[in-house]
N, C-alpha and C positions, 0 to 999 in steps of 0.2 A: 260837608265840613257843617260844621252844630254849632248854634251859638248860645252861648253860657250868659249868666249876669253872678255876678259878685259884687259884692256891697253895692248894688244899683248902677256898674259900669257892663258894659257888650263887651265878649270875646266871641270874637265869631275862631274857631279850632277843628282844624280837616285831623277825621278821624273815620275808620271805614264803619258803614252804615251800622254792622249788627255791635257795636259798641257806645255810639250815639247813647243807647239811653244809661249805662253804666256809667257814661261820661258825668252825663245832666247831674245823676244821682251825686256821684262825686264833686261835683261843683256847687250842689245844693249844701252838702256836710260842709267844703269849706266856707261857701259862705254864714254858713249857722255857725261855724268853728268861727270864726272871724268877727262874729258878733257878738260871738260871747264873750273872746278876749276884747272887745273896743268896751263892751259894757261891764266890765271889772277893773275898767282902769282909761281915767280923763284924759282924753289929749293924747289917745297913741293911733297913728296915724297906722292906712288901709295897708304900706312897704311891713309894717312893727308887725301888727297884727296878723300877715300874713308867713311872718317867721315863728310868731305865737304859736300860729292854726297849725304848722307845719310841727312843728315839733312836738307840740301835746300827740299831734295822730301819730307818726312815727314810733313815740315814748309808747303808746299806748299798742301800736301794732308789734316792738318788741318784746314786750311786756307778754302778751299772748301769746305768740311764738316762742317763750323762754317758758310759760304755764303747760303749752301743750307738747313740748319738746320729749322723748323719751331716755332715759336711761338706759344706753344701749347695754353696757355690762351689766344691767339688773336683767334684762330683757334674757342677758345672755344665759345667766344663770337659771335663771329661772326654764328654760330649755334645756339646758343641762341636768337639773335636775328631775324635770318628767320624760327625759330620757333613758336615763337612768331607774327612774320608776317603772319603765315599759320595759326596761331590760328584766328586771326581778319578777316583774309580773309571766312574759316569755320562758325564762328560766323554771320560775313555776308551775305551767301549762306543761311545759315540755317534762319536766319531772314525775309526772302524773304516769302519764304515758308511757 
């Protein structure tokens, strides 16, 4: 059990001991993001701030995922090109003997 604080409210969350530090860090980041949302728009309640902070976090995660994903077709073409070059090199080597 770990206690986290978000917007001044304490929550007790059950988790494995090895995950407590990361959960604390996540709670601090969520708290920061919610405070940021509330700072940009007056009168935003905690529920709306949580939804907006969550949407922003997920959007950033998906954006990073898209930026780091590989084009499998491009990788396959490059590998095929390397295989062809290696085949030519080996063929040229064999013709020397």
